[in-house]
N, C-alpha and C positions, 0 to 999 in steps of 0.2 A: 080725839086725836086717836089714830088707829095703833094697833099692838106694834106693828112694825115699826111705825114712828118713835114709840116709847122704847122700844128696844135699841134703836139706833141712839137715841140721845142717851140712853143708860149706857150702852158701850163706850161713847165718847167720856162720860162722866166717870166711869170705873178706869178707863184708861189713864184718866189726868189724876184720878186719886190714887192710883198704885202706885205711879212715877215716884210719888214721894216716900214711897216705903223703902226705897233704895234698891229693889229690885231691879236686875239688868233689863233693859228696854226690850231685847228681843225675847225674853221671856213673858214680859208683861204683855206684849203685842200678841203673841203665839197663844198664852193663856187665856186672855179676854178673848180671843176669837174661837177657840175651842169651849168655853165655857157658855159662850152665847151661842153658840150652835146647839148646845145640849139644851140651855134653857127654852130656845125655840122649838126644839124637837119635843120636850116634853109640854111645851104651851098647844102645840097643834094635837097633842094626844089627850090632854086632861080638861083643856080649857076652850076646845073646839075653836080654835084659831087657824089661820093659814099663813105661816111665815115660809114654810116651803123648806125650811131646815132640817135635815136629818144627818145620818151617819154618811150618806153620798157626797155632802157638801164637803165634809173634812177629806174624802177621799180624793177630791178634785185638787187638793193643795199637793199631793205627791205629783200630780201632772203638772202643775205651775213650778212646782220646785225643778223638775226636770229640765223645763224650758229655761229656766234662768241659768242651771248650770250648763245647759246645751247652748247657750247665747255666747257667739263669737266676739260680739262686742265686749262682755263682760271680762275676757281675757285681758283688756287693756288697764282695769283696775289694779292688779297686783304688780303690772309692770310699771305704770305711772306711780305708783307708791314706792315702789323700789328705787326709781329713779329720783324722786324726791328726797327720801332719807340719804340715799347714798351721795346726793349733791351738797346735803346738809354736813356731811362727813369730810367732804372732798377737799375743804379749805379755800374753795372758789370763793365765798362770800368775803373771807378775810382779806383776800387780796384786792378784792374791788373795794372794800371798805378804805384800805390803807391808799390807793391809787386815787380812788374819786375824790376822797376827804381832801387831798393835796391840790387837786384841781378846783376845788370850791372855797380853799382857804381864804381868799379874800373877799368872798361874799357873806354877808350879814345871814346867817340861817344856813350857811353853806353845809354844816354837818348834817341838819335836819334834812336838807336837799339831797343829800348824800344817801341818808337812811332811806328816804322816799324812792330815789332812783333804784337802789339797792333791792327795796321791797317789789318794785316792778320786775326787776331781773329775777328774782328767786320766784316771784307768782307765776312768770313764763316758763319756769323751768322746775318747780316743784309742784305747785298746786296744792301744798298742805299747808294750812292756815296755822295750826297749833305750832309746828315746826318752824315757819318763817318768823312768827312772833316771838317765840323762845330766842332763835337764833339772834335776829335784830336786837332783842334786849340785853343778852349776853354780850353782844359785841360792842353796842353803839353808846347804851345808857351810861355806862362809867365815864367815856369820854365827854358825854354831853353835859353831865352834871359837873365832870372836872373844869369843863371850859364854860362854867357858871350859866348854863341854859335854865331858863325858867322850867321848873318841872312839869308842870302842866302841857307845856309845849314839847317837851323831849318825849314824854309818855305818850301823849296824843300821838305825835308823829310815829313813834315806833308800833304801836297799837293798829293804827291806820293803815299804814304800809303794809303789816306784815298779813292784813285782812284782805289784802288786794288779791291773795291766792284764790279765794273763793271764785273770784269771776274772770280774772285774765286765764286765757287758755295756755297748756292743757289741763284746766279744772276737772278734777275726779268728779266733782259734783257735776259739771255737765254733760260726762258721759253717761251719768246714770239718769238724768233729766232726759236724755235723748234717748234712751232706752226705754222710760217708762212712757214717754210720750210718743214713741215710734218715730222720731225726728232724726234728721240726718245729724250725727257727731259733727262732720265738718262745718256744716249749716251754723251749728251753735258756737263753736270755736270761732269761726270768722265772724259771727255775728256779737260776740264778746271784745273783740281786739280794739275797736275805737271807743265803745262804752269805756273798759278798762284803761285804757291809755288817756282817754278825757280826764278820767276820774284821777289819777297820778297826777296829771298837769294842774289840774285846779288845787291840788294839795301842795303843789310847787308854788303855785301863786300866792295861796294864802300864806305859806310860809316865808317868802319875799316879802308880802305885805307886814308880816308882824316885824320882820328886820328893819323894814322902812319907818313904820310908825311906833314901833316900842323896841328901841333898839337895845334895851336892857335885857330884854327876854332871849335874845339871838345874839349874843356877843361876838365879835372877830377874835381868833385865839391870837394869844399874843406873839407866836411866832411863826405868823402867815408869811408864807414866802411868795413873791411874784411867780405867775405862771410860765414856764418855760416849756421848750419843744421836748424836754427830757421828760415832764409831767405828763404831757398828752402821750408821748409813745407809751411811758407806763400804763396809763389807763386803757389805750387801746389794746395792749398786750394782756391787760387782766381782764377786760371786757371782752375779748375775741373768743375764748374756749367757751362761755356759757351761750354766748350769743351764737356762735356756730351750732351748739346743740339746739337751740330753740329753732333756730332755722330749719336744722335737719328733722326734727320731730314735726314742728307745726309747718314747715315749707312742704314736706312730702305730703302731708293730708291735704294742704289747700292745693297744690298742685296735681293731686290726683294720681300720684305716684303711689301711695301708701294708703291704706285704712287706717282708721285710728289705732287698732290693735296691732298691725305691722308697726307702726310708727312709734307706739309705746315701748317695743321691743329695740327697736333703735336707741329711745331714749335711756332705757336702763343699761345697753351696752356703753353709750356714749357718756353716762355719768360713772360708769365703772372705770373707763378710761382716763377720765379727767380724774378722779381719785387717784387712780396708778401714777398718772403724769405729775401730779403735785406730791408724791411719795406718800400718801396717805392711806393706800390700801395695803392691808396684811390681812391675815386669816382671821384675826379677832374683829376687825372692822367688818368683813366681809359677813361674818358670822352673825354680829349684831345688826347689821343692815338687812340680812336675809330674815331673821327672828322679828326685828320690828315689821318688816312687810308681812310676815306672816300674821303677826298679832291685829294689825290694822285691817288687813283683808278678811280675816276670820270675825272681827267684829261687824264689818260691813254686811257680810253674807248671812250672819247670822239674824242681824236685824232684817234683811231681805227675807229669810223664812219666816219669821216672826209676823212680818208686815204683810206678806203673802196670805198666810191664814187670816188675818185681822182683816184686810181689805176684801177677801172673798166673802167671808160670812157678812160683812157691811154690804156689800153688793148684792146678795142673795136677799137681804132685808131692805133693799130699794134704797140704801142711803146715798147713793151718788145721785138718784132722781131728786131726792127730797132736799138734798143741799142745793142742787140746780135750781129746783122750784123757789126755794126760799130765797136766794141771792136775786133769780132774775125778775121776782115779783117787787123787789124791792123800789121804792119810788124815786130814786136819784138819777136815773138816766144812765147811757151807756159809760161814761167815764166816771160816774159816781160810783157803779159796780165796780168798776176795776179798782176804784181806790178802796172799797169797803174788801175786796178779796186781798188786795196788798197789805192792808191793815190787819186781816187775819193771819197772812204769813208772818208779819213783822211780829205780833204778839206771841205767834206759836214759837218763833225764834227764841223768845226769853226762856222757854222750858224745855224745847226738844232741839237735838241736833239737827244740823241739815238733812242727815241721812234720813231720819223718819219723816219728816217733812216732805222731802224729795217722793219717799216711797208710799205715804198716805196721804196728804194733804194735797199734793201736786196733782197725782190722776183724778181727784175728786173735785179740784177746782177748774181744771183746764177746760172741761166741757161747757163750763160756764162761759169761759170767755168765747169759745166757738159758736155758742149759742147766740152771742150777742152782735152776729154778724158785720163785724167790724169790717171796715175797707181800709185794709192795710196792702199797700202795694208791694207786692214781692217780684216786681219788674219782669213778671211771667217766667221766672227761674226758679225762685225759691218756693219749695213746697210748704204748705201750712204757715205762710208767714205771720198769721196774727199770734199763731202758738210760738214761734222762734222769738218775735217780739216779746212776749208775754214771759217768757223762760227769763229773757235777761232782766225784766222788771223784777222776777221773783229772786233773782241771783241778788240784785242790787238790794232789795229790800232784805234779804236775810244777811246782806254784808253789813247794813246798817245796824239790824238786831244784834250782830257779834260784838258791835261797839257800846250799844245802849245800856246805861245803867239800869238797875241794879246788877243783872245777871247776864252780861254781855260775856260771852265765851273767852274774846281776845283780851279782855280786861283781866281775868283770872290766869290766862296763861300767861301775860305780861306781868301780873302781881308775885306769881309763882318765883320769879327769877329777879326780881327788884330788892335793892338792899333793904334793912329793916326800917331805915328813915324813911322811906318813900310809903306814905299813906295811900290808901284806897282812894281816898277823896281827891289826891292829887292826879290820879288816872281819872276819875270822873271828869273833872275839871277839864283835864286836858284831851277828851274825846268828843265834848261837846261841839266845838266849831267843826270839826272834821264829820260828825254827825249830820249837821247843817249843810256841810258841803255836799255829804251824799245825797240826801234829800231834794238838794237843787240839782244834781246830775239825775236823779231819778226824775224828778219833774220834764228835765230837758228830753230824757229818753221818751217820757210819754207824749211829749209834745212832738216829738221829731222821729218817729220810727226808721225813717231812712238812715239813721247813725247806726242802725244794728242791721237793717236788711241790705245797705249797699254794697258793703264788701261781699258778702257771699254771692250777691246777685252779678257782679261785676266778674267774680272768680269762675263762676259757671254759665255766664253769659255768652 
């Protein structure tokens, strides 16, 4: 084994080991990158090797950082984050909960269906998983437990519905993925619409099935009222503002009227106006939302800086070529290699946040997919259709890992807002059926890439 290969393996092992020390991920990434640049430099001087690493390698980080900060697409991140946090504070979700719950009151599992539908709307308007899971948990879990819902069903529904934000646009993860792989943000946003809605629809079918085959798990409320025109009008009135905001943001991107960056500004303004309309906006709320946006944005960009240093040193050592060689030499065939890549992403999702995976693993694994020579039809319109399709697979794999015990992030977001009598094992039991649904949806997207690529092709065709 060559020195470069040994250093690549040692870099990854050092990174994984240091994660368990509790140091911030951004510092671990940057520190490991600097340390191994120095190790390679000393190795070339004293051990007569040729890693090519020296002080000039680290000086290139400055240029990379400047390019990140000069990237117009990245302006969309703080805007979408502000939009999501402001919407959480605007009272929109509470209004939706009250009106939609009445509409589905006479359907077994109606409250769980309500949570799923609100999860879809929150995903399409906030895109922040932690905020959605916590908000849905605080709003709906007491009502579901009071209505004698099975704990696993209630908890699984909340965790899975809240996690839809990682996939359904305007997901901030898709913005970063587009930047890392030089793909169109519009293509990824449109490509995620059908898979995201399909997954939400599959959740609803599962909940209805539970209501039919196990009525005790999803009982009807004692005071359920028949559906009246007044209820339908109330739902329409409560759903119109967030849907109008979604249409303004995504519609302007899809129609080619605005870039993702410009649309994010529209979204931030629209969320602020919604909070004002619902009488939830004041100086204290605005300050808290702005501060939350600063903190989240700073965290993401700190990881950006650390990952830039780590990835630069790794590439100088030939790490990307080494990983591509290892994966393409596997004797599993094209789709077997894709399955291995998705399994790696899934396992990484247990230990790393999606930000680190997007910045480190995705740029290393994407060339493997490009090298497979997949015949994915982009309808002559979508650029790099195989990568657009692959990004959707990665997003769904990460979404699944968010729910998978024992360390799924959404599980712990939810546990943090649960009453003391709700055990972690109850959440584990609840998420298992939804994980199965997600794996089925992932298999469907693998079998039919058209579900990802048709909408972007029609929009630009």
